[in-house]
C-alpha positions in Angstrom: 0.0 0.0 0.0 1.3 3.4 -0.8 0.4 6.8 0.7 0.4 9.9 -1.4 0.6 13.1 0.7 0.2 16.3 -1.4 -0.5 18.7 1.4 2.4 19.6 3.7 0.2 19.8 6.8 -0.9 16.2 6.3 2.7 15.2 6.2 3.4 17.2 9.4 0.6 15.4 11.2 2.0 12.0 10.1 5.4 13.0 11.3 4.1 14.3 14.7 2.2 11.0 15.1 5.3 9.0 14.3 3.7 7.3 11.2 6.1 8.3 8.4 8.4 5.3 9.0 5.4 2.9 8.7 3.4 4.6 6.0 6.3 6.0 4.0 4.3 8.9 2.3 5.4 10.2 -1.1 4.5 13.3 -3.1 3.0 11.8 -6.2 1.1 8.8 -7.4 3.9 8.0 -9.8 6.4 7.9 -6.9 4.1 5.5 -5.0 3.8 3.3 -8.1 7.6 3.3 -8.6 8.0 2.2 -5.0 5.5 -0.6 -5.2 6.9 -4.2 -5.3 6.6 -5.9 -8.7 5.0 -9.3 -9.1 7.0 -11.8 -11.0 5.1 -13.5 -13.8 4.3 -17.2 -13.1 
């Protein structure tokens, strides 16, 4: 699962709550897709 965070205040709340290490937010959908694990074809 990827988390796209486009508003700086959302990111600030995540940081204050200590969730950035678990959720690993990124700035764009493209960045989230690039970070997603790839399935190997069977």
